[in-house]
N, CA, C and O atoms as a GROMACS GRO file, in nm:
protein
  592
    1MET      N    1   0.076  -0.122   0.004
    1MET     CA    2   0.007  -0.002   0.000
    1MET      C    3   0.091   0.123   0.006
    1MET      O    4   0.177   0.138   0.092
    2LYS      N    5   0.065   0.212  -0.086
    2LYS     CA    6   0.151   0.328  -0.119
    2LYS      C    7   0.155   0.419   0.007
    2LYS      O    8   0.264   0.465   0.041
    3TYR      N    9   0.040   0.447   0.081
    3TYR     CA   10   0.032   0.549   0.185
    3TYR      C   11  -0.002   0.463   0.301
    3TYR      O   12  -0.090   0.510   0.373
    4ARG      N   13   0.046   0.352   0.334
    4ARG     CA   14   0.002   0.275   0.458
    4ARG      C   15   0.028   0.349   0.588
    4ARG      O   16  -0.054   0.351   0.680
    5HIS      N   17   0.150   0.412   0.593
    5HIS     CA   18   0.181   0.486   0.713
    5HIS      C   19   0.087   0.610   0.732
    5HIS      O   20   0.055   0.642   0.846
    6ASP      N   21   0.046   0.673   0.636
    6ASP     CA   22  -0.049   0.786   0.651
    6ASP      C   23  -0.183   0.726   0.692
    6ASP      O   24  -0.243   0.773   0.789
    7SER      N   25  -0.229   0.627   0.625
    7SER     CA   26  -0.353   0.558   0.672
    7SER      C   27  -0.349   0.508   0.817
    7SER      O   28  -0.450   0.524   0.885
    8GLU      N   29  -0.249   0.452   0.865
    8GLU     CA   30  -0.252   0.412   0.999
    8GLU      C   31  -0.266   0.528   1.100
    8GLU      O   32  -0.343   0.527   1.196
    9ASP      N   33  -0.174   0.636   1.062
    9ASP     CA   34  -0.180   0.763   1.135
    9ASP      C   35  -0.327   0.814   1.149
    9ASP      O   36  -0.370   0.840   1.262
   10LEU      N   37  -0.401   0.827   1.043
   10LEU     CA   38  -0.528   0.877   1.027
   10LEU      C   39  -0.628   0.782   1.102
   10LEU      O   40  -0.725   0.837   1.153
   11LEU      N   41  -0.615   0.654   1.113
   11LEU     CA   42  -0.696   0.572   1.186
   11LEU      C   43  -0.663   0.590   1.331
   11LEU      O   44  -0.758   0.596   1.409
   12GLN      N   45  -0.552   0.599   1.374
   12GLN     CA   46  -0.508   0.634   1.510
   12GLN      C   47  -0.575   0.770   1.553
   12GLN      O   48  -0.646   0.777   1.653
   13GLU      N   49  -0.551   0.866   1.480
   13GLU     CA   50  -0.622   0.999   1.501
   13GLU      C   51  -0.767   0.988   1.510
   13GLU      O   52  -0.823   1.052   1.598
   14SER      N   53  -0.836   0.918   1.431
   14SER     CA   54  -0.976   0.908   1.444
   14SER      C   55  -1.008   0.842   1.569
   14SER      O   56  -1.096   0.893   1.638
   15PHE      N   57  -0.946   0.730   1.610
   15PHE     CA   58  -0.981   0.666   1.732
   15PHE      C   59  -0.964   0.759   1.859
   15PHE      O   60  -1.041   0.756   1.954
   16ILE      N   61  -0.850   0.846   1.849
   16ILE     CA   62  -0.833   0.938   1.955
   16ILE      C   63  -0.952   1.047   1.961
   16ILE      O   64  -1.003   1.082   2.067
   17ARG      N   65  -0.984   1.089   1.851
   17ARG     CA   66  -1.109   1.186   1.851
   17ARG      C   67  -1.233   1.119   1.889
   17ARG      O   68  -1.314   1.181   1.959
   18ILE      N   69  -1.260   0.989   1.849
   18ILE     CA   70  -1.379   0.929   1.896
   18ILE      C   71  -1.378   0.912   2.049
   18ILE      O   72  -1.478   0.934   2.118
   19TYR      N   73  -1.267   0.874   2.096
   19TYR     CA   74  -1.256   0.852   2.238
   19TYR      C   75  -1.288   0.994   2.314
   19TYR      O   76  -1.373   1.002   2.402
   20LYS      N   77  -1.213   1.099   2.273
   20LYS     CA   78  -1.236   1.218   2.332
   20LYS      C   79  -1.373   1.280   2.320
   20LYS      O   80  -1.415   1.359   2.404
   21ALA      N   81  -1.443   1.241   2.211
   21ALA     CA   82  -1.584   1.298   2.197
   21ALA      C   83  -1.688   1.191   2.248
   21ALA      O   84  -1.808   1.210   2.224
   22LEU      N   85  -1.650   1.087   2.312
   22LEU     CA   86  -1.746   0.980   2.353
   22LEU      C   87  -1.860   1.032   2.447
   22LEU      O   88  -1.971   0.978   2.450
   23GLN      N   89  -1.828   1.134   2.517
   23GLN     CA   90  -1.935   1.183   2.613
   23GLN      C   91  -2.037   1.259   2.536
   23GLN      O   92  -2.148   1.276   2.587
   24SER      N   93  -2.010   1.309   2.413
   24SER     CA   94  -2.115   1.376   2.335
   24SER      C   95  -2.189   1.284   2.246
   24SER      O   96  -2.280   1.330   2.176
   25TYR      N   97  -2.157   1.152   2.244
   25TYR     CA   98  -2.236   1.059   2.174
   25TYR      C   99  -2.383   1.034   2.233
   25TYR      O  100  -2.395   1.005   2.352
   26ASP      N  101  -2.480   1.043   2.159
   26ASP     CA  102  -2.619   1.023   2.199
   26ASP      C  103  -2.666   0.909   2.133
   26ASP      O  104  -2.694   0.921   2.013
   27HIS      N  105  -2.682   0.785   2.197
   27HIS     CA  106  -2.741   0.663   2.130
   27HIS      C  107  -2.877   0.679   2.071
   27HIS      O  108  -2.914   0.600   1.984
   28GLN      N  109  -2.963   0.787   2.119
   28GLN     CA  110  -3.093   0.800   2.071
   28GLN      C  111  -3.098   0.871   1.945
   28GLN      O  112  -3.199   0.859   1.875
   29LYS      N  113  -2.992   0.950   1.902
   29LYS     CA  114  -2.984   1.023   1.773
   29LYS      C  115  -2.917   0.929   1.658
   29LYS      O  116  -2.908   0.972   1.543
   30GLY      N  117  -2.876   0.815   1.688
   30GLY     CA  118  -2.817   0.740   1.578
   30GLY      C  119  -2.727   0.618   1.632
   30GLY      O  120  -2.699   0.608   1.751
   31GLN      N  121  -2.689   0.536   1.543
   31GLN     CA  122  -2.600   0.431   1.583
   31GLN      C  123  -2.454   0.476   1.610
   31GLN      O  124  -2.411   0.578   1.557
   32PHE      N  125  -2.377   0.401   1.693
   32PHE     CA  126  -2.242   0.450   1.725
   32PHE      C  127  -2.170   0.431   1.600
   32PHE      O  128  -2.092   0.521   1.566
   33TYR      N  129  -2.184   0.325   1.522
   33TYR     CA  130  -2.109   0.312   1.395
   33TYR      C  131  -2.118   0.436   1.314
   33TYR      O  132  -2.011   0.481   1.272
   34THR      N  133  -2.222   0.496   1.285
   34THR     CA  134  -2.264   0.604   1.204
   34THR      C  135  -2.189   0.728   1.250
   34THR      O  136  -2.126   0.805   1.177
   35TRP      N  137  -2.206   0.738   1.389
   35TRP     CA  138  -2.136   0.866   1.446
   35TRP      C  139  -1.980   0.852   1.446
   35TRP      O  140  -1.914   0.953   1.425
   36ALA      N  141  -1.924   0.743   1.467
   36ALA     CA  142  -1.789   0.724   1.464
   36ALA      C  143  -1.731   0.719   1.321
   36ALA      O  144  -1.616   0.759   1.301
   37LYS      N  145  -1.810   0.670   1.219
   37LYS     CA  146  -1.767   0.696   1.082
   37LYS      C  147  -1.762   0.830   1.041
   37LYS      O  148  -1.668   0.863   0.968
   38ARG      N  149  -1.855   0.921   1.078
   38ARG     CA  150  -1.856   1.054   1.048
   38ARG      C  151  -1.732   1.131   1.109
   38ARG      O  152  -1.679   1.225   1.050
   39ILE      N  153  -1.688   1.082   1.237
   39ILE     CA  154  -1.572   1.150   1.292
   39ILE      C  155  -1.452   1.102   1.202
   39ILE      O  156  -1.366   1.183   1.170
   40THR      N  157  -1.446   0.980   1.164
   40THR     CA  158  -1.328   0.933   1.085
   40THR      C  159  -1.329   1.002   0.942
   40THR      O  160  -1.224   1.039   0.890
   41ILE      N  161  -1.437   1.015   0.888
   41ILE     CA  162  -1.447   1.076   0.755
   41ILE      C  163  -1.399   1.227   0.757
   41ILE      O  164  -1.332   1.280   0.669
   42ASN      N  165  -1.448   1.287   0.876
   42ASN     CA  166  -1.404   1.440   0.883
   42ASN      C  167  -1.259   1.451   0.921
   42ASN      O  168  -1.202   1.557   0.898
   43CYS      N  169  -1.193   1.351   0.976
   43CYS     CA  170  -1.058   1.351   1.014
   43CYS      C  171  -0.976   1.333   0.883
   43CYS      O  172  -0.882   1.405   0.853
   44CYS      N  173  -1.022   1.232   0.811
   44CYS     CA  174  -0.958   1.226   0.678
   44CYS      C  175  -0.952   1.338   0.580
   44CYS      O  176  -0.854   1.368   0.512
   45LEU      N  177  -1.082   1.403   0.579
   45LEU     CA  178  -1.102   1.516   0.489
   45LEU      C  179  -1.020   1.628   0.541
   45LEU      O  180  -0.962   1.700   0.460
   46GLU      N  181  -1.008   1.648   0.667
   46GLU     CA  182  -0.917   1.748   0.723
   46GLU      C  183  -0.774   1.738   0.679
   46GLU      O  184  -0.708   1.833   0.637
   47SER      N  185  -0.731   1.611   0.693
   47SER     CA  186  -0.587   1.566   0.658
   47SER      C  187  -0.572   1.610   0.510
   47SER      O  188  -0.476   1.680   0.476
   48LEU      N  189  -0.666   1.567   0.422
   48LEU     CA  190  -0.650   1.606   0.273
   48LEU      C  191  -0.649   1.752   0.256
   48LEU      O  192  -0.562   1.802   0.185
   49ARG      N  193  -0.739   1.827   0.317
   49ARG     CA  194  -0.725   1.975   0.307
   49ARG      C  195  -0.592   2.034   0.349
   49ARG      O  196  -0.542   2.129   0.289
   50LYS      N  197  -0.536   1.977   0.449
   50LYS     CA  198  -0.413   2.030   0.498
   50LYS      C  199  -0.302   1.992   0.385
   50LYS      O  200  -0.221   2.075   0.346
   51LYS      N  201  -0.307   1.874   0.342
   51LYS     CA  202  -0.204   1.833   0.232
   51LYS      C  203  -0.219   1.922   0.107
   51LYS      O  204  -0.119   1.966   0.051
   52LYS      N  205  -0.336   1.948   0.066
   52LYS     CA  206  -0.356   2.033  -0.050
   52LYS      C  207  -0.302   2.174  -0.023
   52LYS      O  208  -0.243   2.232  -0.114
   53LEU      N  209  -0.318   2.231   0.092
   53LEU     CA  210  -0.274   2.355   0.128
   53LEU      C  211  -0.115   2.375   0.149
   53LEU      O  212  -0.058   2.484   0.142
   54SER      N  213  -0.058   2.259   0.175
   54SER     CA  214   0.094   2.246   0.184
   54SER      C  215   0.145   2.204   0.070
   54SER      O  216   0.261   2.164   0.076
   55LEU      N  217   0.087   2.200  -0.041
   55LEU     CA  218   0.170   2.162  -0.170
   55LEU      C  219   0.274   2.246  -0.195
   55LEU      O  220   0.263   2.365  -0.166
   56ASP      N  221   0.375   2.199  -0.245
   56ASP     CA  222   0.498   2.276  -0.284
   56ASP      C  223   0.470   2.338  -0.418
   56ASP      O  224   0.484   2.274  -0.522
   57PHE      N  225   0.427   2.471  -0.416
   57PHE     CA  226   0.393   2.542  -0.526
   57PHE      C  227   0.514   2.556  -0.623
   57PHE      O  228   0.492   2.563  -0.744
   58ASP      N  229   0.640   2.561  -0.574
   58ASP     CA  230   0.750   2.562  -0.678
   58ASP      C  231   0.763   2.433  -0.748
   58ASP      O  232   0.806   2.428  -0.863
   59GLN      N  233   0.726   2.322  -0.679
   59GLN     CA  234   0.738   2.182  -0.741
   59GLN      C  235   0.641   2.182  -0.862
   59GLN      O  236   0.676   2.136  -0.971
   60ILE      N  237   0.512   2.237  -0.839
   60ILE     CA  238   0.428   2.232  -0.956
   60ILE      C  239   0.470   2.317  -1.073
   60ILE      O  240   0.464   2.277  -1.189
   61ILE      N  241   0.511   2.437  -1.038
   61ILE     CA  242   0.555   2.529  -1.133
   61ILE      C  243   0.688   2.466  -1.214
   61ILE      O  244   0.700   2.474  -1.336
   62ASP      N  245   0.771   2.411  -1.137
   62ASP     CA  246   0.888   2.354  -1.208
   62ASP      C  247   0.841   2.246  -1.297
   62ASP      O  248   0.904   2.226  -1.400
   63PHE      N  249   0.738   2.175  -1.267
   63PHE     CA  250   0.699   2.060  -1.362
   63PHE      C  251   0.638   2.112  -1.479
   63PHE      O  252   0.645   2.042  -1.580
   64VAL      N  253   0.582   2.215  -1.485
   64VAL     CA  254   0.530   2.295  -1.616
   64VAL      C  255   0.656   2.361  -1.673
   64VAL      O  256   0.722   2.444  -1.611
   65ASP      N  257   0.684   2.317  -1.797
   65ASP     CA  258   0.810   2.387  -1.850
   65ASP      C  259   0.798   2.539  -1.852
   65ASP      O  260   0.707   2.598  -1.911
   66LYS      N  261   0.895   2.598  -1.784
   66LYS     CA  262   0.898   2.741  -1.775
   66LYS      C  263   0.926   2.814  -1.894
   66LYS      O  264   0.891   2.930  -1.913
   67LYS      N  265   0.998   2.734  -1.986
   67LYS     CA  266   1.043   2.805  -2.117
   67LYS      C  267   0.914   2.845  -2.195
   67LYS      O  268   0.919   2.937  -2.277
   68ASP      N  269   0.803   2.777  -2.172
   68ASP     CA  270   0.691   2.786  -2.256
   68ASP      C  271   0.587   2.882  -2.189
   68ASP      O  272   0.478   2.904  -2.244
   69ILE      N  273   0.623   2.937  -2.073
   69ILE     CA  274   0.537   3.028  -2.003
   69ILE      C  275   0.608   3.156  -1.980
   69ILE      O  276   0.727   3.164  -1.949
   70ASN      N  277   0.523   3.261  -1.998
   70ASN     CA  278   0.573   3.398  -1.993
   70ASN      C  279   0.616   3.429  -1.844
   70ASN      O  280   0.531   3.430  -1.755
   71PRO      N  281   0.742   3.454  -1.820
   71PRO     CA  282   0.801   3.474  -1.687
   71PRO      C  283   0.701   3.557  -1.589
   71PRO      O  284   0.676   3.519  -1.475
   72ASN      N  285   0.648   3.677  -1.651
   72ASN     CA  286   0.564   3.764  -1.577
   72ASN      C  287   0.450   3.675  -1.521
   72ASN      O  288   0.412   3.694  -1.406
   73ALA      N  289   0.401   3.588  -1.591
   73ALA     CA  290   0.281   3.515  -1.551
   73ALA      C  291   0.317   3.430  -1.433
   73ALA      O  292   0.238   3.423  -1.338
   74ILE      N  293   0.430   3.366  -1.431
   74ILE     CA  294   0.481   3.278  -1.323
   74ILE      C  295   0.497   3.370  -1.192
   74ILE      O  296   0.458   3.331  -1.082
   75ASP      N  297   0.555   3.490  -1.212
   75ASP     CA  298   0.584   3.576  -1.105
   75ASP      C  299   0.470   3.621  -1.034
   75ASP      O  300   0.479   3.644  -0.913
   76ARG      N  301   0.351   3.639  -1.105
   76ARG     CA  302   0.233   3.680  -1.056
   76ARG      C  303   0.136   3.577  -1.008
   76ARG      O  304   0.032   3.614  -0.954
   77LEU      N  305   0.162   3.456  -1.023
   77LEU     CA  306   0.076   3.344  -0.997
   77LEU      C  307   0.090   3.299  -0.861
   77LEU      O  308   0.205   3.292  -0.817
   78ASN      N  309  -0.015   3.266  -0.783
   78ASN     CA  310  -0.014   3.215  -0.643
   78ASN      C  311  -0.078   3.074  -0.655
   78ASN      O  312  -0.130   3.031  -0.758
   79LEU      N  313  -0.068   3.006  -0.534
   79LEU     CA  314  -0.113   2.872  -0.531
   79LEU      C  315  -0.262   2.863  -0.550
   79LEU      O  316  -0.308   2.764  -0.608
   80GLN      N  317  -0.342   2.962  -0.505
   80GLN     CA  318  -0.488   2.950  -0.520
   80GLN      C  319  -0.523   2.973  -0.674
   80GLN      O  320  -0.619   2.913  -0.722
   81ASP      N  321  -0.452   3.052  -0.745
   81ASP     CA  322  -0.461   3.076  -0.891
   81ASP      C  323  -0.427   2.947  -0.972
   81ASP      O  324  -0.495   2.904  -1.065
   82LEU      N  325  -0.324   2.899  -0.929
   82LEU     CA  326  -0.276   2.784  -1.001
   82LEU      C  327  -0.384   2.650  -0.970
   82LEU      O  328  -0.417   2.568  -1.056
   83THR      N  329  -0.423   2.650  -0.844
   83THR     CA  330  -0.519   2.539  -0.826
   83THR      C  331  -0.652   2.564  -0.912
   83THR      O  332  -0.711   2.469  -0.964
   84LYS      N  333  -0.694   2.689  -0.924
   84LYS     CA  334  -0.811   2.717  -0.999
   84LYS      C  335  -0.776   2.670  -1.139
   84LYS      O  336  -0.852   2.589  -1.194
   85LEU      N  337  -0.669   2.712  -1.199
   85LEU     CA  338  -0.631   2.667  -1.331
   85LEU      C  339  -0.639   2.523  -1.351
   85LEU      O  340  -0.695   2.475  -1.449
   86ILE      N  341  -0.583   2.450  -1.257
   86ILE     CA  342  -0.572   2.297  -1.262
   86ILE      C  343  -0.707   2.247  -1.266
   86ILE      O  344  -0.732   2.152  -1.341
   87MET      N  345  -0.801   2.302  -1.193
   87MET     CA  346  -0.930   2.257  -1.174
   87MET      C  347  -1.019   2.275  -1.297
   87MET      O  348  -1.128   2.218  -1.305
   88THR      N  349  -0.968   2.361  -1.398
   88THR     CA  350  -1.040   2.382  -1.530
   88THR      C  351  -0.991   2.284  -1.628
   88THR      O  352  -1.045   2.280  -1.739
   89LEU      N  353  -0.891   2.201  -1.597
   89LEU     CA  354  -0.843   2.095  -1.688
   89LEU      C  355  -0.959   1.987  -1.702
   89LEU      O  356  -1.041   1.967  -1.612
   90PRO      N  357  -0.959   1.924  -1.816
   90PRO     CA  358  -1.063   1.818  -1.836
   90PRO      C  359  -1.035   1.700  -1.724
   90PRO      O  360  -0.919   1.677  -1.690
   91LYS      N  361  -1.133   1.632  -1.674
   91LYS     CA  362  -1.121   1.545  -1.555
   91LYS      C  363  -1.007   1.451  -1.587
   91LYS      O  364  -0.922   1.436  -1.498
   92GLY      N  365  -0.993   1.387  -1.700
   92GLY     CA  366  -0.896   1.289  -1.712
   92GLY      C  367  -0.754   1.347  -1.704
   92GLY      O  368  -0.668   1.289  -1.637
   93TYR      N  369  -0.726   1.468  -1.773
   93TYR     CA  370  -0.601   1.526  -1.757
   93TYR      C  371  -0.563   1.576  -1.615
   93TYR      O  372  -0.450   1.567  -1.569
   94ARG      N  373  -0.666   1.628  -1.552
   94ARG     CA  374  -0.647   1.676  -1.419
   94ARG      C  375  -0.617   1.559  -1.318
   94ARG      O  376  -0.539   1.573  -1.223
   95THR      N  377  -0.686   1.443  -1.346
   95THR     CA  378  -0.660   1.329  -1.252
   95THR      C  379  -0.521   1.284  -1.285
   95THR      O  380  -0.446   1.268  -1.189
   96VAL      N  381  -0.478   1.263  -1.394
   96VAL     CA  382  -0.339   1.214  -1.418
   96VAL      C  383  -0.240   1.322  -1.381
   96VAL      O  384  -0.137   1.286  -1.324
   97PHE      N  385  -0.259   1.445  -1.406
   97PHE     CA  386  -0.176   1.545  -1.348
   97PHE      C  387  -0.150   1.548  -1.209
   97PHE      O  388  -0.035   1.555  -1.164
   98ASN      N  389  -0.262   1.542  -1.129
   98ASN     CA  390  -0.263   1.559  -0.981
   98ASN      C  391  -0.196   1.414  -0.926
   98ASN      O  392  -0.125   1.413  -0.825
   99MET      N  393  -0.222   1.304  -0.994
   99MET     CA  394  -0.160   1.171  -0.938
   99MET      C  395  -0.015   1.179  -0.962
   99MET      O  396   0.066   1.141  -0.878
  100TYR      N  397   0.019   1.227  -1.074
  100TYR     CA  398   0.173   1.222  -1.104
  100TYR      C  399   0.241   1.328  -1.046
  100TYR      O  400   0.350   1.306  -0.993
  101THR      N  401   0.185   1.461  -1.047
  101THR     CA  402   0.263   1.572  -0.994
  101THR      C  403   0.263   1.588  -0.854
  101THR      O  404   0.367   1.607  -0.791
  102ILE      N  405   0.137   1.582  -0.794
  102ILE     CA  406   0.105   1.609  -0.656
  102ILE      C  407   0.123   1.485  -0.567
  102ILE      O  408   0.191   1.490  -0.464
  103ASP      N  409   0.062   1.374  -0.609
  103ASP     CA  410   0.062   1.247  -0.535
  103ASP      C  411   0.188   1.169  -0.545
  103ASP      O  412   0.219   1.091  -0.455
  104GLY      N  413   0.270   1.188  -0.663
  104GLY     CA  414   0.384   1.118  -0.672
  104GLY      C  415   0.381   0.978  -0.734
  104GLY      O  416   0.477   0.901  -0.731
  105TYR      N  417   0.261   0.952  -0.792
  105TYR     CA  418   0.257   0.818  -0.870
  105TYR      C  419   0.342   0.808  -0.981
  105TYR      O  420   0.386   0.911  -1.031
  106LYS      N  421   0.375   0.687  -1.029
  106LYS     CA  422   0.445   0.663  -1.151
  106LYS      C  423   0.338   0.635  -1.256
  106LYS      O  424   0.222   0.613  -1.221
  107HIS      N  425   0.372   0.634  -1.374
  107HIS     CA  426   0.279   0.618  -1.483
  107HIS      C  427   0.217   0.477  -1.475
  107HIS      O  428   0.098   0.460  -1.501
  108ARG      N  429   0.298   0.379  -1.440
  108ARG     CA  430   0.260   0.236  -1.422
  108ARG      C  431   0.152   0.229  -1.315
  108ARG      O  432   0.052   0.160  -1.331
  109GLU      N  433   0.173   0.302  -1.202
  109GLU     CA  434   0.073   0.300  -1.095
  109GLU      C  435  -0.061   0.369  -1.125
  109GLU      O  436  -0.168   0.331  -1.077
  110ILE      N  437  -0.045   0.469  -1.205
  110ILE     CA  438  -0.162   0.564  -1.243
  110ILE      C  439  -0.244   0.461  -1.347
  110ILE      O  440  -0.366   0.453  -1.343
  111ALA      N  441  -0.173   0.395  -1.426
  111ALA     CA  442  -0.245   0.304  -1.532
  111ALA      C  443  -0.319   0.204  -1.450
  111ALA      O  444  -0.436   0.180  -1.479
  112GLU      N  445  -0.266   0.149  -1.359
  112GLU     CA  446  -0.323   0.040  -1.284
  112GLU      C  447  -0.450   0.100  -1.200
  112GLU      O  448  -0.557   0.038  -1.195
  113GLU      N  449  -0.432   0.206  -1.143
  113GLU     CA  450  -0.538   0.256  -1.055
  113GLU      C  451  -0.662   0.312  -1.149
  113GLU      O  452  -0.777   0.295  -1.109
  114LEU      N  453  -0.639   0.373  -1.261
  114LEU     CA  454  -0.728   0.429  -1.336
  114LEU      C  455  -0.784   0.322  -1.452
  114LEU      O  456  -0.884   0.348  -1.519
  115LYS      N  457  -0.716   0.213  -1.464
  115LYS     CA  458  -0.752   0.104  -1.568
  115LYS      C  459  -0.720   0.169  -1.692
  115LYS      O  460  -0.811   0.163  -1.774
  116ILE      N  461  -0.616   0.230  -1.728
  116ILE     CA  462  -0.583   0.285  -1.856
  116ILE      C  463  -0.439   0.229  -1.889
  116ILE      O  464  -0.378   0.167  -1.802
  117SER      N  465  -0.388   0.250  -2.009
  117SER     CA  466  -0.255   0.202  -2.044
  117SER      C  467  -0.162   0.319  -1.993
  117SER      O  468  -0.196   0.436  -1.972
  118GLU      N  469  -0.041   0.263  -1.977
  118GLU     CA  470   0.074   0.363  -1.940
  118GLU      C  471   0.079   0.479  -2.044
  118GLU      O  472   0.083   0.597  -2.009
  119ASN      N  473   0.080   0.441  -2.165
  119ASN     CA  474   0.080   0.543  -2.272
  119ASN      C  475  -0.019   0.650  -2.266
  119ASN      O  476   0.012   0.767  -2.288
  120THR      N  477  -0.154   0.607  -2.230
  120THR     CA  478  -0.257   0.693  -2.222
  120THR      C  479  -0.230   0.793  -2.093
  120THR      O  480  -0.262   0.911  -2.094
  121SER      N  481  -0.171   0.733  -1.990
  121SER     CA  482  -0.129   0.816  -1.872
  121SER      C  483  -0.026   0.925  -1.916
  121SER      O  484  -0.037   1.043  -1.882
  122LYS      N  485   0.076   0.877  -1.993
  122LYS     CA  486   0.179   0.981  -2.032
  122LYS      C  487   0.132   1.088  -2.131
  122LYS      O  488   0.175   1.204  -2.133
  123THR      N  489   0.037   1.036  -2.215
  123THR     CA  490  -0.027   1.137  -2.314
  123THR      C  491  -0.117   1.235  -2.248
  123THR      O  492  -0.124   1.352  -2.287
  124GLN      N  493  -0.190   1.187  -2.143
  124GLN     CA  494  -0.283   1.283  -2.072
  124GLN      C  495  -0.193   1.377  -1.997
  124GLN      O  496  -0.217   1.498  -1.999
  125LEU      N  497  -0.091   1.330  -1.932
  125LEU     CA  498  -0.002   1.422  -1.855
  125LEU      C  499   0.055   1.520  -1.944
  125LEU      O  500   0.056   1.638  -1.908
  126MET      N  501   0.104   1.486  -2.061
  126MET     CA  502   0.164   1.577  -2.162
  126MET      C  503   0.065   1.682  -2.200
  126MET      O  504   0.094   1.802  -2.196
  127LYS      N  505  -0.050   1.638  -2.237
  127LYS     CA  506  -0.163   1.731  -2.284
  127LYS      C  507  -0.208   1.813  -2.165
  127LYS      O  508  -0.246   1.927  -2.189
  128ALA      N  509  -0.207   1.770  -2.045
  128ALA     CA  510  -0.244   1.855  -1.914
  128ALA      C  511  -0.140   1.959  -1.900
  128ALA      O  512  -0.172   2.073  -1.865
  129LYS      N  513  -0.014   1.926  -1.925
  129LYS     CA  514   0.099   2.019  -1.910
  129LYS      C  515   0.081   2.140  -2.013
  129LYS      O  516   0.092   2.258  -1.982
  130LYS      N  517   0.051   2.091  -2.142
  130LYS     CA  518   0.043   2.182  -2.244
  130LYS      C  519  -0.086   2.276  -2.226
  130LYS      O  520  -0.078   2.396  -2.254
  131LEU      N  521  -0.191   2.225  -2.184
  131LEU     CA  522  -0.308   2.303  -2.165
  131LEU      C  523  -0.284   2.397  -2.045
  131LEU      O  524  -0.323   2.514  -2.051
  132LEU      N  525  -0.222   2.351  -1.939
  132LEU     CA  526  -0.205   2.434  -1.824
  132LEU      C  527  -0.111   2.552  -1.861
  132LEU      O  528  -0.136   2.664  -1.817
  133GLN      N  529  -0.004   2.526  -1.940
  133GLN     CA  530   0.092   2.635  -1.982
  133GLN      C  531   0.009   2.736  -2.070
  133GLN      O  532   0.033   2.856  -2.062
  134GLU      N  533  -0.080   2.692  -2.147
  134GLU     CA  534  -0.164   2.782  -2.223
  134GLU      C  535  -0.251   2.860  -2.129
  134GLU      O  536  -0.259   2.982  -2.147
  135LYS      N  537  -0.313   2.807  -2.035
  135LYS     CA  538  -0.410   2.882  -1.958
  135LYS      C  539  -0.336   2.968  -1.858
  135LYS      O  540  -0.394   3.063  -1.805
  136ILE      N  541  -0.204   2.935  -1.829
  136ILE     CA  542  -0.130   3.030  -1.736
  136ILE      C  543  -0.092   3.158  -1.824
  136ILE      O  544  -0.097   3.271  -1.775
  137ASN      N  545  -0.054   3.134  -1.958
  137ASN     CA  546  -0.027   3.249  -2.043
  137ASN      C  547  -0.150   3.324  -2.062
  137ASN      O  548  -0.145   3.446  -2.044
  138GLN      N  549  -0.266   3.267  -2.097
  138GLN     CA  550  -0.390   3.328  -2.123
  138GLN      C  551  -0.435   3.416  -2.012
  138GLN      O  552  -0.501   3.518  -2.034
  139ASN      N  553  -0.401   3.377  -1.888
  139ASN     CA  554  -0.456   3.446  -1.763
  139ASN      C  555  -0.356   3.553  -1.710
  139ASN      O  556  -0.378   3.621  -1.610
  140GLN      N  557  -0.241   3.561  -1.788
  140GLN     CA  558  -0.143   3.660  -1.739
  140GLN      C  559  -0.201   3.796  -1.712
  140GLN      O  560  -0.180   3.849  -1.603
  141PRO      N  561  -0.277   3.858  -1.810
  141PRO     CA  562  -0.319   3.989  -1.789
  141PRO      C  563  -0.412   4.009  -1.669
  141PRO      O  564  -0.416   4.115  -1.606
  142THR      N  565  -0.494   3.893  -1.638
  142THR     CA  566  -0.582   3.891  -1.512
  142THR      C  567  -0.499   3.893  -1.388
  142THR      O  568  -0.525   3.967  -1.294
  143LEU      N  569  -0.398   3.809  -1.390
  143LEU     CA  570  -0.306   3.804  -1.272
  143LEU      C  571  -0.236   3.915  -1.248
  143LEU      O  572  -0.226   3.963  -1.135
  144VAL      N  573  -0.173   3.973  -1.365
  144VAL     CA  574  -0.091   4.099  -1.338
  144VAL      C  575  -0.180   4.212  -1.287
  144VAL      O  576  -0.139   4.291  -1.202
  145GLY      N  577  -0.301   4.219  -1.340
  145GLY     CA  578  -0.384   4.332  -1.303
  145GLY      C  579  -0.419   4.309  -1.153
  145GLY      O  580  -0.436   4.407  -1.080
  146ARG      N  581  -0.431   4.192  -1.111
  146ARG     CA  582  -0.485   4.167  -0.965
  146ARG      C  583  -0.370   4.199  -0.868
  146ARG      O  584  -0.402   4.248  -0.761
  147TYR      N  585  -0.243   4.176  -0.894
  147TYR     CA  586  -0.134   4.188  -0.804
  147TYR      C  587  -0.046   4.313  -0.830
  147TYR      O  588   0.053   4.336  -0.761
  148ALA      N  589  -0.084   4.389  -0.926
  148ALA     CA  590   0.002   4.513  -0.964
  148ALA      C  591  -0.017   4.617  -0.864
  148ALA      O  592   0.041   4.725  -0.874
   0.00000   0.00000   0.00000
């Protein structure tokens, strides 16, 4: 399992939160299983949000070839803007881009997970990069105007 350690940490954190909140559990409002499951889900979602916020912005920018992007656009871009641009990518491109760039999967792993070929993964990544470069350059005036 690629993220076994993280999974174990989240499970332990969930158990701690459940234990600490036990006095607030009301059996008349629902089953314990449902209540504990909601705490566990919230714990996992919180962890995902923290990871997304702590992304290495420079790592993503380095991944997109700087030679094809106007330097002023890169200088004016922040993580929130980049995230919005990534979210506009078609779902397949975005999924492969995120798995490869952010999650650190290899093309073989992406192919297995998404049930596609390795070549499809590579092609979608290449197209995602190209489209992202275009979007960064197209949005340069907006970004420059916002931060000037």
